All heavy atoms as a GROMACS GRO file, in nm:
protein
  601
    1MET      N    1  -0.760   3.623  -9.311
    1MET     CA    2  -0.688   3.514  -9.244
    1MET      C    3  -0.747   3.383  -9.291
    1MET      O    4  -0.870   3.369  -9.304
    1MET     CB    5  -0.704   3.524  -9.089
    1MET     CG    6  -0.654   3.403  -9.014
    1MET     SD    7  -0.646   3.417  -8.830
    1MET     CE    8  -0.819   3.444  -8.790
    2THR      N    9  -0.657   3.287  -9.320
    2THR     CA   10  -0.700   3.157  -9.360
    2THR      C   11  -0.689   3.059  -9.243
    2THR      O   12  -0.596   3.061  -9.167
    2THR     CB   13  -0.606   3.105  -9.477
    2THR    OG1   14  -0.612   3.201  -9.578
    2THR    CG2   15  -0.649   2.972  -9.527
    3ILE      N   16  -0.792   2.975  -9.229
    3ILE     CA   17  -0.795   2.875  -9.122
    3ILE      C   18  -0.753   2.744  -9.184
    3ILE      O   19  -0.798   2.701  -9.288
    3ILE     CB   20  -0.934   2.862  -9.062
    3ILE    CG1   21  -0.975   2.994  -9.000
    3ILE    CG2   22  -0.938   2.749  -8.966
    3ILE    CD1   23  -1.118   2.996  -8.950
    4LYS      N   24  -0.651   2.677  -9.110
    4LYS     CA   25  -0.599   2.552  -9.162
    4LYS      C   26  -0.603   2.458  -9.041
    4LYS      O   27  -0.586   2.493  -8.926
    4LYS     CB   28  -0.452   2.568  -9.210
    4LYS     CG   29  -0.432   2.665  -9.318
    4LYS     CD   30  -0.287   2.682  -9.344
    4LYS     CE   31  -0.254   2.800  -9.435
    4LYS     NZ   32  -0.110   2.820  -9.453
    5SER      N   33  -0.621   2.330  -9.070
    5SER     CA   34  -0.613   2.223  -8.965
    5SER      C   35  -0.495   2.138  -8.998
    5SER      O   36  -0.473   2.093  -9.109
    5SER     CB   37  -0.743   2.141  -8.970
    5SER     OG   38  -0.852   2.225  -8.937
    6PHE      N   39  -0.422   2.100  -8.892
    6PHE     CA   40  -0.308   2.016  -8.905
    6PHE      C   41  -0.315   1.901  -8.800
    6PHE      O   42  -0.345   1.928  -8.684
    6PHE     CB   43  -0.176   2.089  -8.883
    6PHE     CG   44  -0.151   2.198  -8.981
    6PHE    CD1   45  -0.177   2.334  -8.946
    6PHE    CD2   46  -0.108   2.169  -9.104
    6PHE    CE1   47  -0.158   2.435  -9.038
    6PHE    CE2   48  -0.084   2.273  -9.199
    6PHE     CZ   49  -0.114   2.404  -9.163
    7PHE      N   50  -0.286   1.773  -8.846
    7PHE     CA   51  -0.293   1.666  -8.759
    7PHE      C   52  -0.154   1.586  -8.751
    7PHE      O   53  -0.137   1.498  -8.678
    7PHE     CB   54  -0.397   1.571  -8.806
    7PHE     CG   55  -0.534   1.637  -8.808
    7PHE    CD1   56  -0.594   1.685  -8.925
    7PHE    CD2   57  -0.604   1.657  -8.684
    7PHE    CE1   58  -0.717   1.750  -8.923
    7PHE    CE2   59  -0.732   1.714  -8.685
    7PHE     CZ   60  -0.780   1.763  -8.806
    8GLU      N   61  -0.059   1.637  -8.836
    8GLU     CA   62   0.071   1.576  -8.831
    8GLU      C   63   0.176   1.690  -8.840
    8GLU      O   64   0.146   1.796  -8.896
    8GLU     CB   65   0.090   1.483  -8.949
    8GLU     CG   66   0.002   1.360  -8.949
    8GLU     CD   67   0.016   1.273  -9.074
    8GLU    OE1   68   0.103   1.304  -9.158
    8GLU    OE2   69  -0.049   1.172  -9.081
    9ASN      N   70   0.293   1.665  -8.788
    9ASN     CA   71   0.398   1.764  -8.788
    9ASN      C   72   0.351   1.903  -8.733
    9ASN      O   73   0.384   2.008  -8.791
    9ASN     CB   74   0.451   1.781  -8.928
    9ASN     CG   75   0.512   1.651  -8.978
    9ASN    OD1   76   0.581   1.576  -8.910
    9ASN    ND2   77   0.486   1.626  -9.103
   10ILE      N   78   0.276   1.903  -8.629
   10ILE     CA   79   0.215   2.022  -8.580
   10ILE      C   80   0.319   2.125  -8.531
   10ILE      O   81   0.309   2.244  -8.565
   10ILE     CB   82   0.112   1.993  -8.467
   10ILE    CG1   83   0.001   1.906  -8.522
   10ILE    CG2   84   0.062   2.114  -8.399
   10ILE    CD1   85  -0.089   1.843  -8.419
   11GLU      N   86   0.422   2.078  -8.467
   11GLU     CA   87   0.523   2.172  -8.426
   11GLU      C   88   0.588   2.247  -8.540
   11GLU      O   89   0.605   2.367  -8.542
   11GLU     CB   90   0.635   2.098  -8.347
   11GLU     CG   91   0.753   2.178  -8.302
   11GLU     CD   92   0.864   2.097  -8.239
   11GLU    OE1   93   0.834   2.034  -8.137
   11GLU    OE2   94   0.974   2.093  -8.294
   12VAL      N   95   0.616   2.173  -8.644
   12VAL     CA   96   0.679   2.231  -8.766
   12VAL      C   97   0.587   2.331  -8.828
   12VAL      O   98   0.624   2.442  -8.870
   12VAL     CB   99   0.720   2.122  -8.867
   12VAL    CG1  100   0.764   2.182  -9.002
   12VAL    CG2  101   0.831   2.038  -8.805
   13GLU      N  102   0.459   2.294  -8.840
   13GLU     CA  103   0.360   2.383  -8.902
   13GLU      C  104   0.346   2.513  -8.819
   13GLU      O  105   0.335   2.625  -8.874
   13GLU     CB  106   0.229   2.314  -8.916
   13GLU     CG  107   0.229   2.197  -9.010
   13GLU     CD  108   0.257   2.232  -9.155
   13GLU    OE1  109   0.235   2.353  -9.190
   13GLU    OE2  110   0.293   2.142  -9.231
   14ILE      N  111   0.338   2.499  -8.690
   14ILE     CA  112   0.326   2.621  -8.604
   14ILE      C  113   0.448   2.712  -8.623
   14ILE      O  114   0.440   2.833  -8.636
   14ILE     CB  115   0.303   2.576  -8.458
   14ILE    CG1  116   0.164   2.520  -8.441
   14ILE    CG2  117   0.315   2.701  -8.367
   14ILE    CD1  118   0.134   2.456  -8.304
   15CYS      N  119   0.566   2.653  -8.612
   15CYS     CA  120   0.688   2.731  -8.634
   15CYS      C  121   0.692   2.798  -8.768
   15CYS      O  122   0.738   2.911  -8.781
   15CYS     CB  123   0.810   2.642  -8.606
   15CYS     SG  124   0.836   2.595  -8.441
   16ASN      N  125   0.649   2.729  -8.869
   16ASN     CA  126   0.643   2.788  -9.007
   16ASN      C  127   0.553   2.907  -9.012
   16ASN      O  128   0.584   3.010  -9.068
   16ASN     CB  129   0.601   2.682  -9.110
   16ASN     CG  130   0.709   2.583  -9.145
   16ASN    OD1  131   0.828   2.607  -9.115
   16ASN    ND2  132   0.668   2.473  -9.197
   17GLU      N  133   0.435   2.895  -8.946
   17GLU     CA  134   0.337   3.008  -8.941
   17GLU      C  135   0.396   3.123  -8.864
   17GLU      O  136   0.384   3.243  -8.902
   17GLU     CB  137   0.208   2.961  -8.877
   17GLU     CG  138   0.124   2.866  -8.965
   17GLU     CD  139   0.074   2.942  -9.093
   17GLU    OE1  140   0.036   3.056  -9.088
   17GLU    OE2  141   0.080   2.870  -9.196
   18ILE      N  142   0.465   3.094  -8.750
   18ILE     CA  143   0.533   3.203  -8.672
   18ILE      C  144   0.637   3.273  -8.760
   18ILE      O  145   0.647   3.395  -8.765
   18ILE     CB  146   0.592   3.143  -8.547
   18ILE    CG1  147   0.488   3.098  -8.450
   18ILE    CG2  148   0.687   3.244  -8.479
   18ILE    CD1  149   0.539   3.013  -8.330
   19ASN      N  150   0.719   3.194  -8.829
   19ASN     CA  151   0.821   3.250  -8.916
   19ASN      C  152   0.766   3.330  -9.031
   19ASN      O  153   0.838   3.417  -9.083
   19ASN     CB  154   0.918   3.140  -8.965
   19ASN     CG  155   1.014   3.096  -8.862
   19ASN    OD1  156   1.055   3.170  -8.779
   19ASN    ND2  157   1.035   2.962  -8.857
   20SER      N  158   0.644   3.309  -9.064
   20SER     CA  159   0.589   3.381  -9.180
   20SER      C  160   0.532   3.522  -9.138
   20SER      O  161   0.503   3.606  -9.220
   20SER     CB  162   0.477   3.303  -9.249
   20SER     OG  163   0.363   3.297  -9.170
   21CYS      N  164   0.526   3.542  -9.006
   21CYS     CA  165   0.472   3.667  -8.955
   21CYS      C  166   0.570   3.783  -8.964
   21CYS      O  167   0.690   3.758  -8.944
   21CYS     CB  168   0.430   3.655  -8.812
   21CYS     SG  169   0.292   3.539  -8.788
   22SER      N  170   0.524   3.899  -8.991
   22SER     CA  171   0.621   4.014  -9.012
   22SER      C  172   0.584   4.135  -8.923
   22SER      O  173   0.660   4.227  -8.916
   22SER     CB  174   0.624   4.053  -9.154
   22SER     OG  175   0.500   4.099  -9.199
   23ASP      N  176   0.466   4.132  -8.855
   23ASP     CA  177   0.427   4.252  -8.782
   23ASP      C  178   0.401   4.215  -8.627
   23ASP      O  179   0.478   4.266  -8.546
   23ASP     CB  180   0.301   4.305  -8.840
   23ASP     CG  181   0.254   4.429  -8.770
   23ASP    OD1  182   0.338   4.514  -8.726
   23ASP    OD2  183   0.135   4.453  -8.757
   24LYS      N  184   0.302   4.133  -8.600
   24LYS     CA  185   0.274   4.100  -8.464
   24LYS      C  186   0.214   3.959  -8.454
   24LYS      O  187   0.153   3.908  -8.552
   24LYS     CB  188   0.183   4.202  -8.394
   24LYS     CG  189   0.038   4.204  -8.453
   24LYS     CD  190  -0.048   4.300  -8.378
   24LYS     CE  191  -0.188   4.292  -8.433
   24LYS     NZ  192  -0.278   4.376  -8.359
   25ILE      N  193   0.236   3.900  -8.336
   25ILE     CA  194   0.174   3.760  -8.309
   25ILE      C  195   0.104   3.769  -8.182
   25ILE      O  196   0.161   3.814  -8.078
   25ILE     CB  197   0.289   3.660  -8.302
   25ILE    CG1  198   0.370   3.653  -8.436
   25ILE    CG2  199   0.237   3.523  -8.266
   25ILE    CD1  200   0.497   3.572  -8.426
   26ASP      N  201  -0.018   3.730  -8.182
   26ASP     CA  202  -0.102   3.723  -8.058
   26ASP      C  203  -0.137   3.578  -8.034
   26ASP      O  204  -0.192   3.512  -8.126
   26ASP     CB  205  -0.234   3.805  -8.070
   26ASP     CG  206  -0.200   3.949  -8.075
   26ASP    OD1  207  -0.106   4.004  -8.016
   26ASP    OD2  208  -0.278   4.025  -8.145
   27ILE      N  209  -0.107   3.527  -7.920
   27ILE     CA  210  -0.133   3.386  -7.883
   27ILE      C  211  -0.207   3.377  -7.756
   27ILE      O  212  -0.172   3.442  -7.656
   27ILE     CB  213   0.003   3.310  -7.871
   27ILE    CG1  214   0.079   3.315  -7.997
   27ILE    CG2  215  -0.027   3.165  -7.823
   27ILE    CD1  216   0.222   3.257  -7.984
   28ALA      N  217  -0.310   3.297  -7.755
   28ALA     CA  218  -0.384   3.266  -7.626
   28ALA      C  219  -0.403   3.115  -7.617
   28ALA      O  220  -0.472   3.059  -7.704
   28ALA     CB  221  -0.519   3.340  -7.624
   29VAL      N  222  -0.334   3.056  -7.525
   29VAL     CA  223  -0.334   2.910  -7.505
   29VAL      C  224  -0.338   2.877  -7.358
   29VAL      O  225  -0.294   2.960  -7.275
   29VAL     CB  226  -0.221   2.832  -7.575
   29VAL    CG1  227  -0.222   2.851  -7.726
   29VAL    CG2  228  -0.083   2.886  -7.520
   30ALA      N  229  -0.385   2.760  -7.327
   30ALA     CA  230  -0.384   2.718  -7.186
   30ALA      C  231  -0.240   2.691  -7.138
   30ALA      O  232  -0.199   2.733  -7.032
   30ALA     CB  233  -0.466   2.596  -7.164
   31TRP      N  234  -0.164   2.615  -7.221
   31TRP     CA  235  -0.023   2.582  -7.183
   31TRP      C  236   0.069   2.608  -7.303
   31TRP      O  237   0.032   2.583  -7.416
   31TRP     CB  238  -0.014   2.441  -7.142
   31TRP     CG  239  -0.098   2.404  -7.025
   31TRP    CD1  240  -0.067   2.430  -6.896
   31TRP    CD2  241  -0.229   2.346  -7.022
   31TRP    NE1  242  -0.170   2.387  -6.813
   31TRP    CE2  243  -0.270   2.337  -6.894
   31TRP    CE3  244  -0.308   2.299  -7.124
   31TRP    CZ2  245  -0.396   2.282  -6.856
   31TRP    CZ3  246  -0.432   2.246  -7.086
   31TRP    CH2  247  -0.472   2.240  -6.955
   32LEU      N  248   0.184   2.657  -7.274
   32LEU     CA  249   0.290   2.678  -7.372
   32LEU      C  250   0.413   2.609  -7.322
   32LEU      O  251   0.481   2.661  -7.238
   32LEU     CB  252   0.312   2.832  -7.399
   32LEU     CG  253   0.411   2.866  -7.511
   32LEU    CD1  254   0.366   2.803  -7.639
   32LEU    CD2  255   0.423   3.016  -7.522
   33THR      N  256   0.437   2.487  -7.374
   33THR     CA  257   0.542   2.409  -7.312
   33THR      C  258   0.646   2.356  -7.416
   33THR      O  259   0.739   2.289  -7.375
   33THR     CB  260   0.480   2.285  -7.241
   33THR    OG1  261   0.403   2.206  -7.328
   33THR    CG2  262   0.396   2.328  -7.123
   34ASN      N  263   0.623   2.390  -7.536
   34ASN     CA  264   0.712   2.341  -7.643
   34ASN      C  265   0.830   2.439  -7.664
   34ASN      O  266   0.806   2.550  -7.711
   34ASN     CB  267   0.635   2.317  -7.771
   34ASN     CG  268   0.715   2.260  -7.888
   34ASN    OD1  269   0.801   2.322  -7.933
   34ASN    ND2  270   0.680   2.137  -7.921
   35TYR      N  271   0.952   2.391  -7.632
   35TYR     CA  272   1.069   2.479  -7.643
   35TYR      C  273   1.093   2.529  -7.787
   35TYR      O  274   1.139   2.633  -7.809
   35TYR     CB  275   1.192   2.415  -7.589
   35TYR     CG  276   1.190   2.404  -7.437
   35TYR    CD1  277   1.195   2.280  -7.377
   35TYR    CD2  278   1.177   2.520  -7.357
   35TYR    CE1  279   1.196   2.274  -7.241
   35TYR    CE2  280   1.175   2.512  -7.226
   35TYR     CZ  281   1.179   2.387  -7.163
   35TYR     OH  282   1.177   2.381  -7.021
   36ALA      N  283   1.072   2.444  -7.887
   36ALA     CA  284   1.090   2.486  -8.027
   36ALA      C  285   1.001   2.602  -8.058
   36ALA      O  286   1.040   2.701  -8.125
   36ALA     CB  287   1.071   2.366  -8.120
   37ILE      N  288   0.876   2.596  -8.023
   37ILE     CA  289   0.782   2.701  -8.050
   37ILE      C  290   0.808   2.827  -7.966
   37ILE      O  291   0.816   2.937  -8.023
   37ILE     CB  292   0.635   2.655  -8.017
   37ILE    CG1  293   0.593   2.547  -8.121
   37ILE    CG2  294   0.536   2.772  -8.025
   37ILE    CD1  295   0.464   2.476  -8.091
   38ILE      N  296   0.846   2.809  -7.839
   38ILE     CA  297   0.890   2.923  -7.758
   38ILE      C  298   1.012   2.992  -7.819
   38ILE      O  299   1.014   3.112  -7.827
   38ILE     CB  300   0.916   2.876  -7.609
   38ILE    CG1  301   0.788   2.829  -7.550
   38ILE    CG2  302   0.975   2.992  -7.530
   38ILE    CD1  303   0.805   2.757  -7.412
   39ASN      N  304   1.108   2.915  -7.861
   39ASN     CA  305   1.230   2.972  -7.918
   39ASN      C  306   1.202   3.044  -8.048
   39ASN      O  307   1.259   3.148  -8.078
   39ASN     CB  308   1.337   2.865  -7.927
   39ASN     CG  309   1.470   2.930  -7.956
   39ASN    OD1  310   1.516   3.010  -7.878
   39ASN    ND2  311   1.537   2.891  -8.062
   40THR      N  312   1.118   2.982  -8.131
   40THR     CA  313   1.080   3.053  -8.258
   40THR      C  314   1.015   3.184  -8.229
   40THR      O  315   1.042   3.287  -8.303
   40THR     CB  316   0.986   2.959  -8.340
   40THR    OG1  317   1.056   2.834  -8.369
   40THR    CG2  318   0.954   3.021  -8.472
   41LEU      N  319   0.929   3.189  -8.133
   41LEU     CA  320   0.866   3.317  -8.093
   41LEU      C  321   0.972   3.416  -8.047
   41LEU      O  322   0.969   3.533  -8.079
   41LEU     CB  323   0.761   3.298  -7.983
   41LEU     CG  324   0.637   3.223  -8.023
   41LEU    CD1  325   0.557   3.176  -7.901
   41LEU    CD2  326   0.548   3.316  -8.113
   42ARG      N  327   1.065   3.370  -7.963
   42ARG     CA  328   1.171   3.456  -7.917
   42ARG      C  329   1.256   3.518  -8.024
   42ARG      O  330   1.288   3.637  -8.031
   42ARG     CB  331   1.263   3.377  -7.812
   42ARG     CG  332   1.366   3.470  -7.746
   42ARG     CD  333   1.463   3.392  -7.669
   42ARG     NE  334   1.539   3.299  -7.752
   42ARG     CZ  335   1.648   3.327  -7.828
   42ARG    NH1  336   1.685   3.453  -7.832
   42ARG    NH2  337   1.711   3.243  -7.897
   43VAL      N  338   1.293   3.429  -8.119
   43VAL     CA  339   1.374   3.474  -8.232
   43VAL      C  340   1.301   3.578  -8.322
   43VAL      O  341   1.358   3.677  -8.355
   43VAL     CB  342   1.420   3.352  -8.320
   43VAL    CG1  343   1.475   3.397  -8.452
   43VAL    CG2  344   1.520   3.263  -8.242
   44LYS      N  345   1.178   3.553  -8.342
   44LYS     CA  346   1.089   3.651  -8.421
   44LYS      C  347   1.086   3.784  -8.349
   44LYS      O  348   1.100   3.891  -8.409
   44LYS     CB  349   0.950   3.598  -8.446
   44LYS     CG  350   0.938   3.492  -8.549
   44LYS     CD  351   0.994   3.535  -8.687
   44LYS     CE  352   0.904   3.624  -8.760
   44LYS     NZ  353   0.948   3.648  -8.896
   45ALA      N  354   1.073   3.783  -8.219
   45ALA     CA  355   1.064   3.907  -8.135
   45ALA      C  356   1.197   3.978  -8.137
   45ALA      O  357   1.202   4.101  -8.157
   45ALA     CB  358   1.015   3.874  -7.996
   46VAL      N  359   1.307   3.902  -8.122
   46VAL     CA  360   1.438   3.969  -8.104
   46VAL      C  361   1.504   4.004  -8.239
   46VAL      O  362   1.540   4.120  -8.260
   46VAL     CB  363   1.533   3.877  -8.021
   46VAL    CG1  364   1.673   3.937  -8.018
   46VAL    CG2  365   1.480   3.856  -7.884
   47GLN      N  366   1.504   3.912  -8.331
   47GLN     CA  367   1.577   3.932  -8.458
   47GLN      C  368   1.489   4.011  -8.557
   47GLN      O  369   1.550   4.083  -8.632
   47GLN     CB  370   1.622   3.797  -8.512
   47GLN     CG  371   1.733   3.740  -8.434
   47GLN     CD  372   1.780   3.602  -8.492
   47GLN    OE1  373   1.731   3.560  -8.596
   47GLN    NE2  374   1.875   3.544  -8.423
   48ASP      N  375   1.364   3.980  -8.554
   48ASP     CA  376   1.283   4.045  -8.664
   48ASP      C  377   1.190   4.155  -8.613
   48ASP      O  378   1.110   4.212  -8.682
   48ASP     CB  379   1.195   3.934  -8.733
   48ASP     CG  380   1.272   3.835  -8.804
   48ASP    OD1  381   1.396   3.856  -8.831
   48ASP    OD2  382   1.215   3.723  -8.825
   49ASP      N  383   1.208   4.189  -8.485
   49ASP     CA  384   1.131   4.298  -8.419
   49ASP      C  385   0.981   4.284  -8.434
   49ASP      O  386   0.906   4.377  -8.457
   49ASP     CB  387   1.178   4.432  -8.473
   49ASP     CG  388   1.137   4.547  -8.383
   49ASP    OD1  389   1.129   4.525  -8.261
   49ASP    OD2  390   1.114   4.658  -8.431
   50VAL      N  391   0.936   4.161  -8.428
   50VAL     CA  392   0.790   4.130  -8.433
   50VAL      C  393   0.732   4.137  -8.292
   50VAL      O  394   0.793   4.083  -8.192
   50VAL     CB  395   0.770   3.988  -8.493
   50VAL    CG1  396   0.622   3.940  -8.479
   50VAL    CG2  397   0.811   3.983  -8.636
   51LYS      N  398   0.623   4.202  -8.272
   51LYS     CA  399   0.561   4.220  -8.143
   51LYS      C  400   0.490   4.085  -8.111
   51LYS      O  401   0.406   4.036  -8.187
   51LYS     CB  402   0.462   4.332  -8.143
   51LYS     CG  403   0.401   4.354  -8.005
   51LYS     CD  404   0.308   4.470  -8.006
   51LYS     CE  405   0.252   4.491  -7.862
   51LYS     NZ  406   0.170   4.616  -7.858
   52VAL      N  407   0.526   4.021  -8.000
   52VAL     CA  408   0.473   3.897  -7.964
   52VAL      C  409   0.398   3.919  -7.826
   52VAL      O  410   0.459   3.960  -7.732
   52VAL     CB  411   0.578   3.786  -7.944
   52VAL    CG1  412   0.517   3.655  -7.898
   52VAL    CG2  413   0.653   3.766  -8.078
   53ARG      N  414   0.270   3.885  -7.822
   53ARG     CA  415   0.192   3.891  -7.700
   53ARG      C  416   0.138   3.750  -7.675
   53ARG      O  417   0.079   3.687  -7.768
   53ARG     CB  418   0.073   3.981  -7.711
   53ARG     CG  419   0.123   4.127  -7.735
   53ARG     CD  420   0.012   4.228  -7.732
   53ARG     NE  421  -0.092   4.197  -7.826
   53ARG     CZ  422  -0.206   4.266  -7.833
   53ARG    NH1  423  -0.233   4.371  -7.757
   53ARG    NH2  424  -0.301   4.230  -7.918
   54ILE      N  425   0.152   3.700  -7.554
   54ILE     CA  426   0.113   3.566  -7.518
   54ILE      C  427   0.027   3.573  -7.390
   54ILE      O  428   0.065   3.633  -7.296
   54ILE     CB  429   0.235   3.474  -7.493
   54ILE    CG1  430   0.331   3.468  -7.614
   54ILE    CG2  431   0.189   3.338  -7.449
   54ILE    CD1  432   0.458   3.403  -7.588
   55ILE      N  433  -0.090   3.509  -7.399
   55ILE     CA  434  -0.174   3.487  -7.279
   55ILE      C  435  -0.179   3.340  -7.249
   55ILE      O  436  -0.211   3.260  -7.337
   55ILE     CB  437  -0.315   3.539  -7.309
   55ILE    CG1  438  -0.320   3.687  -7.342
   55ILE    CG2  439  -0.405   3.507  -7.194
   55ILE    CD1  440  -0.456   3.735  -7.391
   56ILE      N  441  -0.125   3.302  -7.130
   56ILE     CA  442  -0.134   3.164  -7.093
   56ILE      C  443  -0.191   3.151  -6.953
   56ILE      O  444  -0.201   3.246  -6.876
   56ILE     CB  445   0.012   3.102  -7.089
   56ILE    CG1  446   0.108   3.180  -6.998
   56ILE    CG2  447   0.065   3.089  -7.232
   56ILE    CD1  448   0.241   3.117  -6.985
   57ASN      N  449  -0.230   3.034  -6.921
   57ASN     CA  450  -0.286   3.000  -6.791
   57ASN      C  451  -0.181   3.012  -6.678
   57ASN      O  452  -0.068   2.964  -6.700
   57ASN     CB  453  -0.337   2.853  -6.791
   57ASN     CG  454  -0.416   2.817  -6.668
   57ASN    OD1  455  -0.474   2.903  -6.605
   57ASN    ND2  456  -0.418   2.689  -6.635
   58ASP      N  457  -0.206   3.082  -6.574
   58ASP     CA  458  -0.114   3.100  -6.467
   58ASP      C  459  -0.123   2.973  -6.369
   58ASP      O  460  -0.202   2.975  -6.279
   58ASP     CB  461  -0.146   3.234  -6.387
   58ASP     CG  462  -0.050   3.251  -6.276
   58ASP    OD1  463   0.058   3.186  -6.273
   58ASP    OD2  464  -0.072   3.341  -6.196
   59ASP      N  465  -0.043   2.875  -6.408
   59ASP     CA  466  -0.050   2.752  -6.329
   59ASP      C  467   0.094   2.691  -6.319
   59ASP      O  468   0.190   2.742  -6.373
   59ASP     CB  469  -0.147   2.648  -6.379
   59ASP     CG  470  -0.102   2.586  -6.511
   59ASP    OD1  471  -0.001   2.625  -6.565
   59ASP    OD2  472  -0.174   2.501  -6.566
   60LYS      N  473   0.109   2.587  -6.244
   60LYS     CA  474   0.233   2.522  -6.217
   60LYS      C  475   0.304   2.480  -6.344
   60LYS      O  476   0.423   2.495  -6.360
   60LYS     CB  477   0.207   2.402  -6.122
   60LYS     CG  478   0.336   2.341  -6.075
   60LYS     CD  479   0.311   2.228  -5.969
   60LYS     CE  480   0.433   2.162  -5.925
   60LYS     NZ  481   0.410   2.055  -5.820
   61ILE      N  482   0.224   2.417  -6.438
   61ILE     CA  483   0.293   2.370  -6.562
   61ILE      C  484   0.361   2.482  -6.638
   61ILE      O  485   0.478   2.470  -6.679
   61ILE     CB  486   0.189   2.297  -6.648
   61ILE    CG1  487   0.136   2.171  -6.583
   61ILE    CG2  488   0.242   2.262  -6.789
   61ILE    CD1  489   0.016   2.102  -6.654
   62ASN      N  490   0.292   2.588  -6.659
   62ASN     CA  491   0.354   2.699  -6.734
   62ASN      C  492   0.461   2.767  -6.657
   62ASN      O  493   0.566   2.799  -6.709
   62ASN     CB  494   0.247   2.799  -6.773
   62ASN     CG  495   0.160   2.761  -6.889
   62ASN    OD1  496   0.209   2.701  -6.980
   62ASN    ND2  497   0.033   2.791  -6.881
   63ASN      N  498   0.446   2.778  -6.524
   63ASN     CA  499   0.552   2.837  -6.451
   63ASN      C  500   0.683   2.759  -6.443
   63ASN      O  501   0.793   2.811  -6.454
   63ASN     CB  502   0.502   2.864  -6.298
   63ASN     CG  503   0.400   2.972  -6.294
   63ASN    OD1  504   0.402   3.066  -6.372
   63ASN    ND2  505   0.312   2.961  -6.202
   64ILE      N  506   0.669   2.627  -6.440
   64ILE     CA  507   0.784   2.541  -6.442
   64ILE      C  508   0.854   2.553  -6.579
   64ILE      O  509   0.979   2.574  -6.589
   64ILE     CB  510   0.748   2.392  -6.411
   64ILE    CG1  511   0.711   2.372  -6.267
   64ILE    CG2  512   0.861   2.296  -6.456
   64ILE    CD1  513   0.646   2.233  -6.236
   65GLN      N  514   0.779   2.549  -6.689
   65GLN     CA  515   0.833   2.559  -6.822
   65GLN      C  516   0.906   2.695  -6.844
   65GLN      O  517   1.015   2.699  -6.895
   65GLN     CB  518   0.726   2.533  -6.928
   65GLN     CG  519   0.673   2.395  -6.930
   65GLN     CD  520   0.773   2.290  -6.966
   65GLN    OE1  521   0.869   2.316  -7.041
   65GLN    NE2  522   0.754   2.173  -6.911
   66ILE      N  523   0.841   2.796  -6.800
   66ILE     CA  524   0.896   2.932  -6.813
   66ILE      C  525   1.025   2.947  -6.735
   66ILE      O  526   1.127   2.999  -6.784
   66ILE     CB  527   0.795   3.039  -6.778
   66ILE    CG1  528   0.686   3.041  -6.888
   66ILE    CG2  529   0.860   3.176  -6.768
   66ILE    CD1  530   0.562   3.121  -6.843
   67ASN      N  531   1.022   2.900  -6.613
   67ASN     CA  532   1.146   2.907  -6.526
   67ASN      C  533   1.258   2.827  -6.582
   67ASN      O  534   1.379   2.872  -6.582
   67ASN     CB  535   1.113   2.867  -6.383
   67ASN     CG  536   1.030   2.970  -6.313
   67ASN    OD1  537   1.028   3.086  -6.348
   67ASN    ND2  538   0.949   2.928  -6.220
   68GLN      N  539   1.234   2.707  -6.639
   68GLN     CA  540   1.334   2.629  -6.703
   68GLN      C  541   1.392   2.700  -6.826
   68GLN      O  542   1.515   2.694  -6.847
   68GLN     CB  543   1.282   2.488  -6.737
   68GLN     CG  544   1.259   2.396  -6.622
   68GLN     CD  545   1.199   2.264  -6.652
   68GLN    OE1  546   1.150   2.242  -6.770
   68GLN    NE2  547   1.191   2.175  -6.560
   69TYR      N  548   1.304   2.759  -6.902
   69TYR     CA  549   1.348   2.828  -7.022
   69TYR      C  550   1.435   2.947  -6.987
   69TYR      O  551   1.537   2.972  -7.044
   69TYR     CB  552   1.222   2.873  -7.104
   69TYR     CG  553   1.253   2.939  -7.234
   69TYR    CD1  554   1.297   2.865  -7.342
   69TYR    CD2  555   1.244   3.071  -7.250
   69TYR    CE1  556   1.322   2.919  -7.462
   69TYR    CE2  557   1.267   3.138  -7.371
   69TYR     CZ  558   1.314   3.061  -7.477
   69TYR     OH  559   1.344   3.121  -7.594
   70ARG      N  560   1.397   3.024  -6.887
   70ARG     CA  561   1.472   3.132  -6.839
   70ARG      C  562   1.605   3.089  -6.784
   70ARG      O  563   1.712   3.165  -6.792
   70ARG     CB  564   1.393   3.216  -6.733
   70ARG     CG  565   1.283   3.300  -6.790
   70ARG     CD  566   1.210   3.373  -6.692
   70ARG     NE  567   1.105   3.452  -6.751
   70ARG     CZ  568   0.996   3.499  -6.693
   70ARG    NH1  569   0.980   3.468  -6.566
   70ARG    NH2  570   0.912   3.564  -6.757
   71ALA      N  571   1.614   2.979  -6.717
   71ALA     CA  572   1.739   2.922  -6.657
   71ALA      C  573   1.840   2.897  -6.772
   71ALA      O  574   1.961   2.895  -6.741
   71ALA     CB  575   1.712   2.798  -6.574
   72LEU      N  576   1.793   2.878  -6.897
   72LEU     CA  577   1.890   2.855  -7.004
   72LEU      C  578   1.942   2.988  -7.060
   72LEU      O  579   2.014   2.982  -7.157
   72LEU     CB  580   1.812   2.778  -7.116
   72LEU     CG  581   1.766   2.639  -7.084
   72LEU    CD1  582   1.680   2.588  -7.196
   72LEU    CD2  583   1.887   2.550  -7.053
   73GLY      N  584   1.903   3.095  -6.993
   73GLY     CA  585   1.959   3.226  -7.038
   73GLY      C  586   1.861   3.299  -7.136
   73GLY      O  587   1.901   3.395  -7.197
   74ASN      N  588   1.739   3.261  -7.138
   74ASN     CA  589   1.643   3.320  -7.226
   74ASN      C  590   1.552   3.410  -7.139
   74ASN      O  591   1.542   3.392  -7.025
   74ASN     CB  592   1.558   3.213  -7.296
   74ASN     CG  593   1.647   3.120  -7.380
   74ASN    OD1  594   1.709   3.165  -7.473
   74ASN    ND2  595   1.643   2.992  -7.345
   75SER      N  596   1.484   3.505  -7.207
   75SER     CA  597   1.399   3.594  -7.136
   75SER      C  598   1.258   3.587  -7.197
   75SER      O  599   1.233   3.531  -7.297
   75SER     CB  600   1.445   3.739  -7.138
   75SER     OG  601   1.460   3.779  -7.272
   0.00000   0.00000   0.00000
C-alpha cells in the first residue's frame, strides 16, 4: 500500500481511489457526510461487487446524513 497526502481536490482524489479498488474497501472515519463519496462507494458495491465495510461514529451528524441519503432511495 502506498501512502499519499492530498491537500486539494480531496473529494476527487478519494473517489478516484475508491474507483481503483477491485476487491474490498474498509473505511473507518468519525463522520461520513460527503454524498459524492457515499455514492461512489455505493456504485462500487452494487455495480462492481466490491465489498465495502464502513465504521463510523454513531452520532446525530452521521444519522442525519444517512437518513437523508436513504430518503433519496439509496440503501
